[in-house]
ChimeraX commands (.cxc) that place a marker at each C-alpha (Angstrom):
marker #1 position 0.00,0.00,0.00 radius 0.5
marker #1 position 1.11,3.52,-0.75 radius 0.5
marker #1 position 0.13,6.18,1.78 radius 0.5
marker #1 position 0.11,9.82,0.82 radius 0.5
marker #1 position 0.48,12.47,3.48 radius 0.5
marker #1 position 0.19,16.22,3.58 radius 0.5
marker #1 position 3.46,17.94,4.47 radius 0.5
marker #1 position 3.32,19.67,7.89 radius 0.5
marker #1 position -0.17,18.30,8.56 radius 0.5
marker #1 position 0.47,18.04,12.30 radius 0.5
marker #1 position 1.31,21.74,12.53 radius 0.5
marker #1 position -1.75,22.65,10.47 radius 0.5
marker #1 position -3.99,20.68,12.84 radius 0.5
marker #1 position -2.36,22.34,15.86 radius 0.5
marker #1 position -2.90,25.83,14.43 radius 0.5
marker #1 position -6.49,25.12,13.45 radius 0.5
marker #1 position -7.22,23.81,16.96 radius 0.5
marker #1 position -5.73,26.98,18.43 radius 0.5
marker #1 position -7.84,29.22,16.17 radius 0.5
marker #1 position -11.01,27.26,16.96 radius 0.5
marker #1 position -10.26,27.74,20.68 radius 0.5
marker #1 position -9.73,31.49,20.12 radius 0.5
marker #1 position -13.04,31.81,18.28 radius 0.5
marker #1 position -14.79,29.86,21.05 radius 0.5
marker #1 position -13.33,32.24,23.63 radius 0.5
marker #1 position -14.52,35.25,21.62 radius 0.5
marker #1 position -18.03,33.83,21.35 radius 0.5
marker #1 position -18.09,32.94,25.06 radius 0.5
marker #1 position -16.95,36.44,26.00 radius 0.5
marker #1 position -19.55,37.98,23.71 radius 0.5
marker #1 position -22.38,36.07,25.38 radius 0.5
marker #1 position -20.92,36.54,28.91 radius 0.5
marker #1 position -20.50,32.80,29.40 radius 0.5
marker #1 position -16.85,32.81,30.45 radius 0.5
marker #1 position -15.93,30.99,33.63 radius 0.5
marker #1 position -15.39,33.67,36.24 radius 0.5
marker #1 position -15.40,34.33,39.95 radius 0.5
marker #1 position -17.79,37.29,39.67 radius 0.5
marker #1 position -21.51,36.92,39.14 radius 0.5
marker #1 position -22.02,40.16,37.20 radius 0.5
marker #1 position -21.39,40.19,33.44 radius 0.5
marker #1 position -17.93,41.37,32.46 radius 0.5
marker #1 position -19.16,43.10,29.31 radius 0.5
marker #1 position -22.30,45.14,28.87 radius 0.5
marker #1 position -24.75,43.70,26.33 radius 0.5
marker #1 position -24.83,45.54,23.03 radius 0.5
marker #1 position -27.53,45.27,20.37 radius 0.5
marker #1 position -24.98,45.21,17.56 radius 0.5
marker #1 position -21.85,43.13,17.14 radius 0.5
marker #1 position -18.85,44.86,15.57 radius 0.5
marker #1 position -15.41,43.30,15.24 radius 0.5
marker #1 position -12.65,45.87,15.24 radius 0.5
marker #1 position -14.91,48.85,14.63 radius 0.5
marker #1 position -14.89,51.60,17.25 radius 0.5
marker link #1:1,2 radius 0.2
marker link #1:2,3 radius 0.2
marker link #1:3,4 radius 0.2
marker link #1:4,5 radius 0.2
marker link #1:5,6 radius 0.2
marker link #1:6,7 radius 0.2
marker link #1:7,8 radius 0.2
marker link #1:8,9 radius 0.2
marker link #1:9,10 radius 0.2
marker link #1:10,11 radius 0.2
marker link #1:11,12 radius 0.2
marker link #1:12,13 radius 0.2
marker link #1:13,14 radius 0.2
marker link #1:14,15 radius 0.2
marker link #1:15,16 radius 0.2
marker link #1:16,17 radius 0.2
marker link #1:17,18 radius 0.2
marker link #1:18,19 radius 0.2
marker link #1:19,20 radius 0.2
marker link #1:20,21 radius 0.2
marker link #1:21,22 radius 0.2
marker link #1:22,23 radius 0.2
marker link #1:23,24 radius 0.2
marker link #1:24,25 radius 0.2
marker link #1:25,26 radius 0.2
marker link #1:26,27 radius 0.2
marker link #1:27,28 radius 0.2
marker link #1:28,29 radius 0.2
marker link #1:29,30 radius 0.2
marker link #1:30,31 radius 0.2
marker link #1:31,32 radius 0.2
marker link #1:32,33 radius 0.2
marker link #1:33,34 radius 0.2
marker link #1:34,35 radius 0.2
marker link #1:35,36 radius 0.2
marker link #1:36,37 radius 0.2
marker link #1:37,38 radius 0.2
marker link #1:38,39 radius 0.2
marker link #1:39,40 radius 0.2
marker link #1:40,41 radius 0.2
marker link #1:41,42 radius 0.2
marker link #1:42,43 radius 0.2
marker link #1:43,44 radius 0.2
marker link #1:44,45 radius 0.2
marker link #1:45,46 radius 0.2
marker link #1:46,47 radius 0.2
marker link #1:47,48 radius 0.2
marker link #1:48,49 radius 0.2
marker link #1:49,50 radius 0.2
marker link #1:50,51 radius 0.2
marker link #1:51,52 radius 0.2
marker link #1:52,53 radius 0.2
marker link #1:53,54 radius 0.2
view
């Protein structure tokens, strides 16, 4: 049998896992569902969602 592999596939999987974790953290912070010691929301709710726009 001949197996074909993608060069640097392990690093690609590691980077994709890291980016998926970052996006999950952003979504959790946006909906105030981060694990925290305080009971009050860290961020005030906003009706609109803007990334990088001030």
